[in-house]
C-alpha positions in Angstrom: -0.2 -5.2 1.3 -3.4 -6.2 3.1 -5.0 -5.0 6.2 -7.1 -7.1 8.9 -9.4 -6.1 11.8 -8.5 -8.3 14.9 -12.0 -7.8 16.6 -10.2 -10.0 19.8 -8.0 -6.9 20.3 -10.1 -4.2 18.6 -7.2 -3.7 16.5 -6.2 -3.1 13.0 -3.1 -4.7 11.4 -1.3 -3.6 8.3 1.1 -6.7 6.7 3.3 -5.7 3.9 4.9 -8.1 1.0 7.9 -5.9 1.9 9.4 -3.2 3.7 7.2 0.5 2.6 8.1 3.5 2.0 9.4 6.1 4.1 6.5 8.2 3.2 3.7 5.1 3.8 5.8 4.2 7.4 5.7 8.1 8.7 2.2 7.9 7.8 1.6 4.9 9.6 3.5 6.4 12.1 1.4 9.7 12.4 -2.0 7.6 13.0 -0.1 5.5 16.0 0.4 2.8 14.4 3.6 0.5 15.4 5.2 -2.5 13.9 4.9 -5.5 15.6 8.3 -7.7 15.3 5.7 -10.8 16.3 3.6 -10.8 13.4 5.4 -8.8 10.8 2.7 -6.0 10.5 1.7 -2.5 11.5 -1.0 -2.4 14.3 -3.3 -0.2 15.9 -6.1 0.5 18.4 -9.3 0.1 15.7 -10.4 3.6 15.2 -12.3 5.2 11.4 -9.4 7.0 10.7 -6.9 4.0 11.2 -9.2 2.0 9.1 -9.7 4.9 6.7 -5.6 5.0 6.0 -4.9 1.2 5.8 -8.2 1.3 2.9 -6.2 4.3 1.2 -2.8 2.6 1.6 -4.4 -1.2 0.0 -5.8 0.9 -3.0 -2.5 2.9 -3.7 0.1 0.0 -3.4 -2.6 -2.3 -5.2 -2.8 0.6 -8.0 1.2 1.0 -7.8 1.2 -2.9 -8.3 -0.3 -2.9 -11.1 0.9 -0.5 -13.4 
């Protein structure tokens, strides 16, 4: 999993190697993220809460992959 800040569109984009678990998808949706079929990523307009969620999910998925 990785995230990018799209400064041109003032967005946050989250990319997963495979479909994330439903609990992660629910968290993304609750913060206003939507699925972009074209770019194959979850995206939302930037704000600190959405960036913090991206960082949090990145840490969780990295921890899960290393164990």
